DSSP file (Angstrom, degrees, kcal/mol; ACC not computed):
  #  RESIDUE AA STRUCTURE BP1 BP2  ACC     N-H-->O    O-->H-N    N-H-->O    O-->H-N    TCO  KAPPA ALPHA  PHI   PSI    X-CA   Y-CA   Z-CA
    1    1 A M              0   0    0      0, 0.0    19,-2.7     0, 0.0     2,-0.5   0.000 360.0 360.0 360.0 158.6    2.7  185.1  -80.2
    2    2 A K  E     +A   19   0A   0     17,-0.2    63,-3.8    15,-0.0    64,-0.3  -0.845 360.0 154.5-105.7 131.9    1.8  185.3  -83.8
    3    3 A V  E     -A   18   0A   0     15,-2.8    15,-3.0    -2,-0.5     2,-0.3  -0.787  28.1-133.9-136.0 179.1    4.2  184.2  -86.6
    4    4 A S  E     -Ab  17  67A   0     62,-2.0    64,-3.3    13,-0.3     2,-0.5  -0.975   2.8-147.7-137.9 156.2    3.7  183.0  -90.2
    5    5 A V  E     -Ab  16  68A   0     11,-2.3    11,-2.8    -2,-0.3     2,-0.4  -0.988  19.5-171.0-122.1 129.4    5.1  180.1  -92.3
    6    6 A V  E     +Ab  15  69A   0     62,-3.1    64,-2.3    -2,-0.5     2,-0.3  -0.922  11.2 175.6-124.3 149.6    5.5  180.5  -96.0
    7    7 A Y  E     -Ab  14  70A   0      7,-2.0     7,-2.9    -2,-0.4     2,-0.4  -0.983  11.5-157.4-148.6 138.3    6.4  178.2  -98.8
    8    8 A A  E     -A   13   0A   0     62,-0.6    64,-0.3    -2,-0.3     5,-0.2  -0.977   8.3-177.7-127.0 129.6    6.6  178.8 -102.5
    9    9 A L        -     0   0    0      3,-3.4     3,-0.4    -2,-0.4    -2,-0.0  -0.671  47.2 -98.7-106.8 166.2    6.4  176.5 -105.4
   10   10 A P  S    S+     0   0    0      0, 0.0     3,-0.1     0, 0.0    -1,-0.0   0.858 123.4  27.6 -57.2 -31.7    6.7  177.5 -109.1
   11   11 A T  S    S+     0   0    0      1,-0.2     2,-0.3     0, 0.0    -3,-0.0   0.477 126.5  27.6-113.9   2.6    2.9  177.5 -109.4
   12   12 A E        -     0   0    0     -3,-0.4    -3,-3.4     2,-0.0     2,-0.4  -0.994  54.2-156.0-158.7 153.6    1.6  178.3 -105.9
   13   13 A Q  E     -A    8   0A   0     -2,-0.3     2,-0.4    -5,-0.2    -5,-0.2  -0.983  10.7-158.9-133.3 145.5    2.5  180.1 -102.7
   14   14 A V  E     -A    7   0A   0     -7,-2.9    -7,-2.0    -2,-0.4     2,-0.4  -0.987   7.2-173.1-128.5 136.6    1.2  179.4  -99.2
   15   15 A W  E     -A    6   0A   0     -2,-0.4    -9,-0.2    -9,-0.2    -2,-0.0  -0.984   9.8-172.5-129.4 115.3    1.2  181.7  -96.3
   16   16 A L  E     -A    5   0A   0    -11,-2.8   -11,-2.3    -2,-0.4     2,-0.2  -0.934  15.1-146.0-116.7 113.4    0.1  180.2  -92.9
   17   17 A P  E     -A    4   0A   0      0, 0.0     2,-0.4     0, 0.0   -13,-0.3  -0.576  24.1-174.2 -76.1 143.5   -0.5  182.3  -89.8
   18   18 A V  E     -A    3   0A   0    -15,-3.0   -15,-2.8    -2,-0.2     2,-0.6  -0.998  22.5-144.0-139.3 139.1    0.5  180.3  -86.6
   19   19 A T  E     +A    2   0A   0     -2,-0.4     2,-0.2   -17,-0.2   -17,-0.2  -0.940  32.4 170.2-101.7 122.5    0.1  181.1  -82.9
   20   20 A V        -     0   0    0    -19,-2.7     2,-0.1    -2,-0.6     9,-0.0  -0.782  34.6 -95.0-124.4 164.7    3.1  179.7  -80.9
   21   21 A D    >   -     0   0    0     -2,-0.2     3,-1.8     1,-0.1    -1,-0.1  -0.281  43.4 -98.9 -76.9 170.2    4.4  180.1  -77.4
   22   22 A E  T 3  S+     0   0    0      1,-0.3    40,-0.1    -2,-0.1    -1,-0.1   0.714 122.4  52.1 -63.4 -22.0    7.1  182.6  -76.4
   23   23 A Q  T 3  S+     0   0    0     38,-0.1    -1,-0.3     2,-0.0    40,-0.1   0.191  83.0 139.6 -99.2  14.8    9.8  180.0  -76.5
   24   24 A A    <   -     0   0    0     -3,-1.8    38,-2.2    38,-0.1     2,-0.2  -0.233  34.9-158.7 -67.8 148.9    8.9  178.8  -80.0
   25   25 A T  B  >  -E   61   0B   0     36,-0.2     4,-2.2     1,-0.1    34,-0.2  -0.566  37.6 -93.8-111.0 179.2   11.6  177.9  -82.6
   26   26 A V  H  > S+     0   0    0     34,-1.4     4,-2.4    32,-0.3    33,-0.2   0.911 128.0  49.5 -57.0 -44.7   11.5  177.8  -86.4
   27   27 A L  H  > S+     0   0    0     31,-2.5     4,-2.5     1,-0.2     5,-0.2   0.874 106.1  54.8 -70.2 -35.2   10.7  174.1  -86.2
   28   28 A T  H  > S+     0   0    0     30,-0.3     4,-2.9     2,-0.2    -1,-0.2   0.944 111.2  46.8 -61.8 -46.4    7.9  174.6  -83.6
   29   29 A A  H  X S+     0   0    0     -4,-2.2     4,-2.1     2,-0.2    -2,-0.2   0.938 109.9  53.0 -63.1 -45.4    6.2  177.0  -86.0
   30   30 A I  H  X>S+     0   0    0     -4,-2.4     5,-0.8     1,-0.2     4,-0.7   0.926 113.8  42.1 -50.7 -51.0    6.7  174.7  -89.0
   31   31 A H  H ><5S+     0   0    0     -4,-2.5     3,-1.1     1,-0.2    -1,-0.2   0.915 112.0  54.5 -66.6 -40.3    5.1  171.9  -87.2
   32   32 A G  H 3<5S+     0   0    0     -4,-2.9    -1,-0.2     1,-0.2    -2,-0.2   0.820 104.0  56.4 -62.1 -30.4    2.4  174.1  -85.7
   33   33 A S  H 3<5S-     0   0    0     -4,-2.1    -1,-0.2    -5,-0.2    -2,-0.2   0.719  98.5-137.6 -72.1 -21.2    1.4  175.3  -89.3
   34   34 A K  T XX5 +     0   0    0     -3,-1.1     4,-1.6    -4,-0.7     3,-1.1   0.622  59.3 138.1  67.0  17.8    0.8  171.7  -90.5
   35   35 A I  H 3>< +     0   0    0     -5,-0.8     4,-2.6     1,-0.3     7,-0.1   0.768  62.5  61.7 -63.1 -28.5    2.7  172.6  -93.7
   36   36 A L  H 34 S+     0   0    0     -6,-0.4    -1,-0.3     1,-0.2     6,-0.2   0.767 104.0  49.6 -72.2 -23.1    4.5  169.3  -93.7
   37   37 A E  H <4 S+     0   0    0     -3,-1.1    -2,-0.2     1,-0.1    -1,-0.2   0.882 112.7  47.3 -77.2 -41.8    1.1  167.5  -94.0
   38   38 A M  H  < S+     0   0    0     -4,-1.6    -2,-0.2     1,-0.3    -3,-0.1   0.915 127.3  25.8 -64.4 -43.4    0.1  169.8  -96.8
   39   39 A Y    ><  +     0   0    0     -4,-2.6     3,-2.1    -5,-0.1    -1,-0.3  -0.717  66.3 175.6-128.5  80.6    3.4  169.3  -98.7
   40   40 A P  T 3  S+     0   0    0      0, 0.0    -1,-0.1     0, 0.0    -4,-0.1   0.566  74.0  72.3 -65.7  -9.1    4.9  166.0  -97.7
   41   41 A T  T 3   +     0   0    0      2,-0.1     2,-0.3     0, 0.0    -5,-0.1   0.544  69.7 108.8 -83.9  -4.6    7.8  166.5 -100.2
   42   42 A I    <   -     0   0    0     -3,-2.1     2,-0.5    -6,-0.2    30,-0.1  -0.557  54.3-164.9 -71.7 132.8    9.4  169.2  -98.0
   43   43 A E    >>  -     0   0    0     -2,-0.3     4,-2.9     1,-0.1     3,-1.9  -0.875  10.2-172.7-124.1  96.8   12.5  167.7  -96.5
   44   44 A L  T 34 S+     0   0    0     -2,-0.5    -1,-0.1     1,-0.3    14,-0.1   0.711  81.3  66.2 -66.6 -19.8   13.7  169.8  -93.6
   45   45 A D  T 34 S+     0   0    0      1,-0.1    -1,-0.3     3,-0.0     3,-0.0   0.686 120.4  19.3 -71.0 -19.8   16.9  167.8  -93.2
   46   46 A S  T <4 S+     0   0    0     -3,-1.9     2,-0.2     2,-0.1    -2,-0.2   0.624 107.7  83.5-126.0 -21.4   18.1  169.1  -96.6
   47   47 A Q  S  < S-     0   0    0     -4,-2.9     2,-0.2     1,-0.1    25,-0.1  -0.588  75.2-122.5 -84.5 145.2   16.0  172.2  -97.4
   48   48 A K        -     0   0    0     23,-0.4    23,-2.5    -2,-0.2     2,-0.3  -0.543  23.2-161.1 -85.5 155.8   17.1  175.5  -96.0
   49   49 A V  E     +DC  56  70A   0      7,-0.6     7,-2.6    21,-0.2     2,-0.3  -0.888  10.6 176.5-128.1 162.7   14.9  177.7  -93.8
   50   50 A G  E     -DC  55  69A   0     19,-2.4    19,-3.0    -2,-0.3     2,-0.4  -0.950  29.5-125.0-154.9 172.6   15.0  181.4  -93.0
   51   51 A I  E >  S-DC  54  68A   0      3,-2.1     3,-1.7    -2,-0.3    17,-0.2  -0.992  93.3 -17.9-126.8 122.3   13.3  184.2  -91.1
   52   52 A F  T 3  S-     0   0    0     15,-2.1    -1,-0.1    -2,-0.4    16,-0.1   0.873 132.1 -45.8  51.4  43.8   12.6  187.3  -93.3
   53   53 A G  T 3  S+     0   0    0     14,-0.2     2,-0.6     1,-0.2    -1,-0.3   0.439 113.3 113.3  85.5  -0.2   15.0  186.3  -96.0
   54   54 A K  E <   -D   51   0A   0     -3,-1.7    -3,-2.1    15,-0.0    -1,-0.2  -0.928  69.5-119.7-109.5 123.8   17.9  185.3  -93.8
   55   55 A I  E     +D   50   0A   0     -2,-0.6    -5,-0.3    -5,-0.2     2,-0.3  -0.278  45.7 160.4 -58.0 142.0   19.0  181.7  -93.6
   56   56 A T  E     -D   49   0A   0     -7,-2.6    -7,-0.6     4,-0.0     2,-0.2  -0.821  36.1 -91.0-148.6-174.4   18.8  180.3  -90.1
   57   57 A T    >   -     0   0    0     -2,-0.3     3,-1.4    -9,-0.1   -31,-0.3  -0.611  33.2-111.2-105.3 165.0   18.5  177.0  -88.3
   58   58 A L  T 3  S+     0   0    0      1,-0.3   -31,-2.5    -2,-0.2   -30,-0.3   0.750 117.1  52.6 -67.9 -23.3   15.5  175.0  -87.2
   59   59 A D  T 3  S+     0   0    0    -33,-0.2    -1,-0.3   -34,-0.2     0, 0.0   0.316  78.5 125.9 -98.0  11.4   16.3  175.7  -83.6
   60   60 A A    <   -     0   0    0     -3,-1.4   -34,-1.4     1,-0.1   -33,-0.2  -0.443  64.4-116.6 -65.5 139.2   16.5  179.5  -84.0
   61   61 A P  B     -E   25   0B   0      0, 0.0     2,-0.3     0, 0.0   -36,-0.2  -0.409  27.7-135.6 -76.3 155.7   14.1  181.3  -81.6
   62   62 A L        -     0   0    0    -38,-2.2     2,-0.3   -40,-0.1   -38,-0.1  -0.770   7.9-151.1-112.0 157.6   11.3  183.4  -83.0
   63   63 A K    >   -     0   0    0     -2,-0.3     3,-2.1   -40,-0.1   -40,-0.0  -0.901  44.2 -76.8-118.3 156.4    9.9  186.8  -82.1
   64   64 A N  T 3  S+     0   0    0     -2,-0.3   -61,-0.2     1,-0.3    -1,-0.0  -0.255 118.9  19.5 -52.3 130.1    6.3  188.0  -82.5
   65   65 A G  T 3  S+     0   0    0    -63,-3.8    -1,-0.3     1,-0.3   -62,-0.2   0.449  86.7 149.0  90.0   3.1    5.6  188.7  -86.1
   66   66 A D    <   -     0   0    0     -3,-2.1   -62,-2.0   -64,-0.3     2,-0.6  -0.329  41.2-139.2 -66.7 151.0    8.4  186.7  -87.6
   67   67 A R  E     -b    4   0A   0    -64,-0.2   -15,-2.1   -50,-0.0     2,-0.4  -0.950  12.4-153.9-114.3 109.2    8.0  185.1  -91.1
   68   68 A V  E     -bC   5  51A   0    -64,-3.3   -62,-3.1    -2,-0.6     2,-0.5  -0.707  13.5-161.5 -82.6 127.6    9.4  181.6  -91.3
   69   69 A E  E     -bC   6  50A   0    -19,-3.0   -19,-2.4    -2,-0.4     2,-0.6  -0.943  12.2-158.3-117.6 129.7   10.4  180.7  -94.8
   70   70 A I  E     -bC   7  49A   0    -64,-2.3   -62,-0.6    -2,-0.5     2,-0.4  -0.940  19.2-147.8-106.2 117.6   11.0  177.3  -96.2
   71   71 A Y        -     0   0    0    -23,-2.5   -23,-0.4    -2,-0.6     3,-0.1  -0.722   5.5-137.0 -92.3 129.7   13.1  177.4  -99.3
   72   72 A R        -     0   0    0     -2,-0.4   -30,-0.0   -64,-0.3     2,-0.0  -0.516  34.4 -95.1 -79.6 148.9   12.7  174.9 -102.0
   73   73 A P        -     0   0    0      0, 0.0     2,-0.6     0, 0.0    -1,-0.1  -0.371  33.5-132.3 -64.3 142.4   15.8  173.5 -103.6
   74   74 A L        -     0   0    0     -3,-0.1     2,-0.6    -2,-0.0    -3,-0.0  -0.847  20.2-161.5 -93.3 125.4   16.9  175.2 -106.7
   75   75 A I        +     0   0    0     -2,-0.6     2,-0.4     2,-0.0     0, 0.0  -0.919  17.9 163.7-112.5 119.0   17.7  172.7 -109.5
   76   76 A W        -     0   0    0     -2,-0.6     3,-0.1     5,-0.0    -2,-0.0  -0.996  15.0-170.7-134.2 133.8   19.8  173.9 -112.4
   77   77 A K    >   -     0   0    0     -2,-0.4     3,-2.5     1,-0.1     4,-0.4  -0.958  31.8-123.8-119.6 141.1   21.6  171.8 -115.0
   78   78 A P  G >  S+     0   0    0      0, 0.0     3,-2.0     0, 0.0    -1,-0.1   0.872 111.6  61.2 -48.9 -40.3   24.1  173.4 -117.4
   79   79 A E  G 3  S+     0   0    0      1,-0.3    -3,-0.0     3,-0.1     0, 0.0   0.693  93.7  65.0 -65.0 -15.4   22.1  172.0 -120.3
   80   80 A D  G <  S+     0   0    0     -3,-2.5     2,-1.3     1,-0.2    -1,-0.3   0.661  84.1  83.1 -78.9 -13.5   19.1  174.1 -119.1
   81   81 A D    <   -     0   0    0     -3,-2.0     2,-0.9    -4,-0.4    -1,-0.2  -0.675  68.6-165.9 -93.6  87.3   21.1  177.3 -119.9
   82   82 A D        -     0   0    0     -2,-1.3     2,-0.8     2,-0.0    -3,-0.1  -0.622   7.7-177.9 -75.2 108.1   20.5  177.8 -123.7
   83   83 A D    >   +     0   0    0     -2,-0.9     3,-0.5     1,-0.1    -2,-0.1  -0.895   9.6 170.3-107.0  98.3   23.1  180.3 -124.8
   84   84 A D  T 3   +     0   0    0     -2,-0.8    -1,-0.1     1,-0.2    -2,-0.0   0.295  57.9  90.3 -89.7   8.1   22.4  180.8 -128.5
   85   85 A D  T 3         0   0    0      1,-0.2    -1,-0.2    -3,-0.0    -3,-0.0   0.395 360.0 360.0 -86.4   5.8   24.8  183.8 -128.8
   86   86 A D    <         0   0    0     -3,-0.5    -1,-0.2     0, 0.0    -2,-0.1   0.532 360.0 360.0 -74.6 360.0   27.7  181.6 -129.7
């Protein structure tokens, strides 16, 4: 079956079509896409993943046409929030 793996950085986005077997999981698709070789900074043990915008687990089963998403960590510090309205 055909699925895709997507990952977005602030300056670029990647969409990789992948053919996987019928028992494939989110992790199977990620490995099949070779995205971890392209972006070695991805840390699946700490970054969230999803299917079509819904957070899921790495062992979640896939259906034909699913879009696997790897979410980058959002980093926000209070000092980044300039509130000049005070």
